[in-house]
KOLLO-131987 format. One record per residue (C-alpha): residue number from 1; residue in three letters; x, y, z. Coordinates in steps of 0.1 Angstrom, whole numbers. Each point is the difference from the previous one (the first is absolute). Layout:
<sites>
site n->NUM, res->Ala, u->X, v->Y, w->Z
...
</sites>
This chain:
<sites>
site n->1, res->Unk, u->733, v->-42, w->-893
site n->2, res->Unk, u->-34, v->-16, w->-2
site n->3, res->Unk, u->4, v->-13, w->35
site n->4, res->Unk, u->8, v->35, w->13
site n->5, res->Unk, u->-31, v->14, w->-16
site n->6, res->Unk, u->-22, v->-27, w->15
site n->7, res->Unk, u->16, v->6, w->35
site n->8, res->Unk, u->-6, v->37, w->-3
site n->9, res->Unk, u->-36, v->-6, w->-9
site n->10, res->Unk, u->-5, v->-23, w->30
site n->11, res->Unk, u->14, v->27, w->24
site n->12, res->Unk, u->-23, v->26, w->-15
site n->13, res->Unk, u->-30, v->-23, w->4
site n->14, res->Unk, u->9, v->-9, w->35
site n->15, res->Unk, u->3, v->37, w->9
site n->16, res->Unk, u->-34, v->8, w->-15
site n->17, res->Unk, u->-16, v->-27, w->21
site n->18, res->Unk, u->15, v->12, w->33
site n->19, res->Unk, u->-26, v->28, w->7
site n->20, res->Unk, u->-29, v->-25, w->-5
site n->21, res->Unk, u->17, v->-26, w->23
site n->22, res->Unk, u->7, v->26, w->26
site n->23, res->Unk, u->-37, v->10, w->-1
site n->24, res->Unk, u->-10, v->-37, w->5
site n->25, res->Unk, u->24, v->-1, w->30
site n->26, res->Unk, u->-18, v->28, w->18
site n->27, res->Unk, u->-9, v->-11, w->36
site n->28, res->Unk, u->-37, v->-5, w->4
site n->29, res->Unk, u->-17, v->19, w->28
site n->30, res->Unk, u->-12, v->-22, w->29
site n->31, res->Unk, u->-38, v->-5, w->2
site n->32, res->Unk, u->-19, v->23, w->23
site n->33, res->Unk, u->-9, v->-15, w->33
site n->34, res->Unk, u->-36, v->-2, w->9
site n->35, res->Unk, u->-7, v->22, w->31
site n->36, res->Unk, u->-9, v->-20, w->31
site n->37, res->Unk, u->-33, v->9, w->15
site n->38, res->Unk, u->-1, v->-4, w->38
site n->39, res->Unk, u->-30, v->-19, w->13
site n->40, res->Unk, u->-14, v->12, w->33
site n->41, res->Unk, u->4, v->-25, w->28
site n->42, res->Unk, u->-31, v->-17, w->15
site n->43, res->Unk, u->-10, v->14, w->34
site n->44, res->Unk, u->12, v->-21, w->29
site n->45, res->Unk, u->-28, v->-5, w->26
site n->46, res->Unk, u->22, v->-19, w->24
site n->47, res->Unk, u->9, v->15, w->34
site n->48, res->Unk, u->-13, v->16, w->32
site n->49, res->Unk, u->-27, v->27, w->0
site n->50, res->Unk, u->-20, v->21, w->25
site n->51, res->Unk, u->-31, v->21, w->-7
site n->52, res->Unk, u->-30, v->18, w->13
site n->53, res->Unk, u->-36, v->-3, w->-11
site n->54, res->Unk, u->-35, v->13, w->4
site n->55, res->Unk, u->-34, v->-10, w->-12
site n->56, res->Unk, u->-36, v->-10, w->9
site n->57, res->Unk, u->-14, v->-31, w->17
site n->58, res->Unk, u->-35, v->-15, w->0
site n->59, res->Unk, u->-2, v->-21, w->31
site n->60, res->Unk, u->-30, v->-18, w->15
site n->61, res->Unk, u->-5, v->-11, w->37
site n->62, res->Unk, u->-26, v->-26, w->7
site n->63, res->Unk, u->-7, v->-9, w->36
site n->64, res->Unk, u->-23, v->-27, w->12
site n->65, res->Unk, u->-12, v->-16, w->33
site n->66, res->Unk, u->-18, v->-33, w->5
site n->67, res->Unk, u->-1, v->-5, w->-38
site n->68, res->Unk, u->-17, v->34, w->-6
site n->69, res->Unk, u->16, v->28, w->-20
site n->70, res->Unk, u->-2, v->31, w->22
site n->71, res->Unk, u->24, v->22, w->-19
site n->72, res->Unk, u->8, v->2, w->-38
site n->73, res->Unk, u->18, v->32, w->-4
site n->74, res->Unk, u->22, v->15, w->-27
site n->75, res->Unk, u->33, v->16, w->12
site n->76, res->Unk, u->12, v->20, w->-30
site n->77, res->Unk, u->28, v->25, w->1
site n->78, res->Unk, u->35, v->12, w->-9
site n->79, res->Unk, u->32, v->-17, w->9
site n->80, res->Unk, u->37, v->10, w->0
site n->81, res->Unk, u->29, v->-23, w->4
site n->82, res->Unk, u->35, v->-12, w->-9
site n->83, res->Unk, u->15, v->-31, w->-16
site n->84, res->Unk, u->33, v->-17, w->-6
site n->85, res->Unk, u->12, v->-30, w->-18
site n->86, res->Unk, u->26, v->-18, w->-21
site n->87, res->Unk, u->-3, v->-11, w->-36
site n->88, res->Unk, u->19, v->-26, w->-20
site n->89, res->Unk, u->1, v->5, w->-38
site n->90, res->Unk, u->6, v->-28, w->-25
site n->91, res->Unk, u->-6, v->2, w->-38
site n->92, res->Unk, u->-31, v->22, w->4
site n->93, res->Unk, u->-15, v->-17, w->30
site n->94, res->Unk, u->-1, v->18, w->33
site n->95, res->Unk, u->-5, v->-18, w->34
site n->96, res->Unk, u->6, v->11, w->35
site n->97, res->Unk, u->-15, v->8, w->34
site n->98, res->Unk, u->-16, v->31, w->14
site n->99, res->Unk, u->-13, v->13, w->34
site n->100, res->Unk, u->-23, v->30, w->6
site n->101, res->Unk, u->-17, v->19, w->28
site n->102, res->Unk, u->-28, v->25, w->-2
site n->103, res->Unk, u->-22, v->23, w->21
site n->104, res->Unk, u->-38, v->-1, w->-7
site n->105, res->Unk, u->-24, v->29, w->4
site n->106, res->Unk, u->-34, v->-17, w->-3
site n->107, res->Unk, u->-20, v->3, w->33
site n->108, res->Unk, u->-38, v->-3, w->-3
site n->109, res->Unk, u->-27, v->6, w->25
site n->110, res->Unk, u->-34, v->-18, w->1
site n->111, res->Unk, u->-28, v->-9, w->24
site n->112, res->Unk, u->-7, v->-35, w->13
site n->113, res->Unk, u->-26, v->-7, w->26
site n->114, res->Unk, u->-1, v->37, w->11
site n->115, res->Unk, u->38, v->2, w->4
site n->116, res->Unk, u->24, v->19, w->-22
site n->117, res->Unk, u->29, v->-22, w->-12
site n->118, res->Unk, u->31, v->11, w->-18
site n->119, res->Unk, u->20, v->-26, w->-21
site n->120, res->Unk, u->33, v->6, w->-16
site n->121, res->Unk, u->33, v->-16, w->-12
site n->122, res->Unk, u->29, v->19, w->14
site n->123, res->Unk, u->32, v->-14, w->-16
site n->124, res->Unk, u->11, v->-31, w->-19
site n->125, res->Unk, u->24, v->-15, w->-23
site n->126, res->Unk, u->12, v->-31, w->-19
site n->127, res->Unk, u->29, v->-22, w->-10
site n->128, res->Unk, u->-3, v->-12, w->-35
site n->129, res->Unk, u->16, v->-18, w->-30
site n->130, res->Unk, u->1, v->18, w->-33
site n->131, res->Unk, u->3, v->-15, w->-35
site n->132, res->Unk, u->-2, v->19, w->-33
site n->133, res->Unk, u->13, v->6, w->-35
site n->134, res->Unk, u->18, v->32, w->-11
site n->135, res->Unk, u->-1, v->15, w->-35
site n->136, res->Unk, u->31, v->22, w->4
site n->137, res->Unk, u->-11, v->28, w->25
site n->138, res->Unk, u->-36, v->-13, w->5
site n->139, res->Unk, u->-7, v->-28, w->25
site n->140, res->Unk, u->-33, v->-19, w->3
site n->141, res->Unk, u->-2, v->-21, w->31
site n->142, res->Unk, u->-22, v->-21, w->24
site n->143, res->Unk, u->5, v->-1, w->37
site n->144, res->Unk, u->-14, v->-20, w->30
site n->145, res->Unk, u->8, v->-10, w->36
site n->146, res->Unk, u->-7, v->7, w->36
site n->147, res->Unk, u->-19, v->31, w->12
site n->148, res->Unk, u->-11, v->15, w->33
site n->149, res->Unk, u->-20, v->30, w->12
site n->150, res->Unk, u->-7, v->15, w->34
site n->151, res->Unk, u->-38, v->6, w->4
site n->152, res->Unk, u->-20, v->18, w->27
site n->153, res->Unk, u->-36, v->0, w->9
site n->154, res->Unk, u->-13, v->25, w->26
site n->155, res->Unk, u->-33, v->4, w->17
site n->156, res->Unk, u->-1, v->38, w->3
site n->157, res->Unk, u->-32, v->-3, w->21
site n->158, res->Unk, u->16, v->-21, w->27
site n->159, res->Unk, u->37, v->9, w->-6
site n->160, res->Unk, u->10, v->-37, w->-5
site n->161, res->Unk, u->28, v->-3, w->-26
site n->162, res->Unk, u->18, v->-30, w->-13
site n->163, res->Unk, u->29, v->-4, w->-24
site n->164, res->Unk, u->14, v->-31, w->-16
site n->165, res->Unk, u->26, v->-9, w->-27
site n->166, res->Unk, u->-16, v->-21, w->-27
site n->167, res->Unk, u->20, v->-24, w->-21
site n->168, res->Unk, u->-8, v->-12, w->-35
site n->169, res->Unk, u->12, v->0, w->-36
site n->170, res->Unk, u->2, v->24, w->-29
site n->171, res->Unk, u->3, v->-3, w->-38
site n->172, res->Unk, u->2, v->25, w->-28
site n->173, res->Unk, u->17, v->13, w->-31
site n->174, res->Unk, u->17, v->32, w->-12
site n->175, res->Unk, u->21, v->18, w->-26
site n->176, res->Unk, u->32, v->19, w->5
site n->177, res->Unk, u->18, v->25, w->-22
site n->178, res->Unk, u->37, v->9, w->4
site n->179, res->Unk, u->1, v->38, w->-7
site n->180, res->Unk, u->38, v->1, w->6
site n->181, res->Unk, u->26, v->-25, w->9
site n->182, res->Unk, u->-9, v->4, w->37
site n->183, res->Unk, u->-36, v->15, w->1
site n->184, res->Unk, u->-29, v->-25, w->-5
site n->185, res->Unk, u->-37, v->7, w->2
site n->186, res->Unk, u->-27, v->-25, w->5
site n->187, res->Unk, u->-38, v->-6, w->0
site n->188, res->Unk, u->-12, v->-30, w->20
site n->189, res->Unk, u->-33, v->-17, w->9
site n->190, res->Unk, u->-3, v->-25, w->29
site n->191, res->Unk, u->-27, v->-20, w->17
site n->192, res->Unk, u->5, v->-9, w->36
site n->193, res->Unk, u->-20, v->-24, w->22
site n->194, res->Unk, u->8, v->2, w->38
site n->195, res->Unk, u->-23, v->-27, w->11
site n->196, res->Unk, u->-19, v->-2, w->33
site n->197, res->Unk, u->8, v->21, w->30
site n->198, res->Unk, u->-12, v->4, w->36
site n->199, res->Unk, u->6, v->37, w->-2
site n->200, res->Unk, u->-32, v->7, w->20
site n->201, res->Unk, u->-2, v->-32, w->19
site n->202, res->Unk, u->-11, v->19, w->31
site n->203, res->Unk, u->-34, v->5, w->-17
site n->204, res->Unk, u->0, v->-36, w->-14
site n->205, res->Unk, u->7, v->12, w->-35
site n->206, res->Unk, u->24, v->-17, w->-25
site n->207, res->Unk, u->12, v->20, w->-30
site n->208, res->Unk, u->11, v->-8, w->-35
site n->209, res->Unk, u->19, v->28, w->-19
site n->210, res->Unk, u->8, v->1, w->-37
site n->211, res->Unk, u->14, v->27, w->-22
site n->212, res->Unk, u->7, v->11, w->-36
site n->213, res->Unk, u->26, v->27, w->-5
site n->214, res->Unk, u->16, v->19, w->-29
site n->215, res->Unk, u->33, v->17, w->8
site n->216, res->Unk, u->24, v->23, w->-18
site n->217, res->Unk, u->37, v->-1, w->9
site n->218, res->Unk, u->34, v->12, w->-9
site n->219, res->Unk, u->33, v->-17, w->11
site n->220, res->Unk, u->37, v->5, w->-2
site n->221, res->Unk, u->20, v->-30, w->-14
site n->222, res->Unk, u->36, v->-6, w->12
</sites>
């Protein structure tokens, strides 16, 4: 009899503990996942591009004969042109090659020895290397290489006119900004030295032409 009472008590105690045990067995909710924030990709400067530009040039033509400077004339004016190149992009560094052509509008007239002369540079261009560093969509670069220009000197009193293509070098720097994935704007400064020329050798004059230019451009990248 005593054992039956103890057994019944054990069954009752077990039954009373079942709700608490069931509560402990409740399945825990999985932890909330932290939302993943996407990071914008770094702009890729690599690839081919073509563009157009315009700006202003400060040129100087210095002509001499028999060791005496006869002409020292500024040839300042606007220019329009086009350029194309290819960039390689590696861990922020940008390097490549670029070529450009331009048309100058800078003719100047002046008097020498009673004659009226007109000097001008007509068109020119360059082939250059470029090296720079990009901070996402902003590129700061340096550039340098071969440059040429076609110069003319005319004696409007006598009608004698000579033209010559001058060869030299150019160096400069600039900054570019990628406004979209394919549209890139730029501001560039360059100094060019075209060396000596016999552009007016018929009059015994040798010329040295140099220039400073600031150009604004916009290009399409492919």
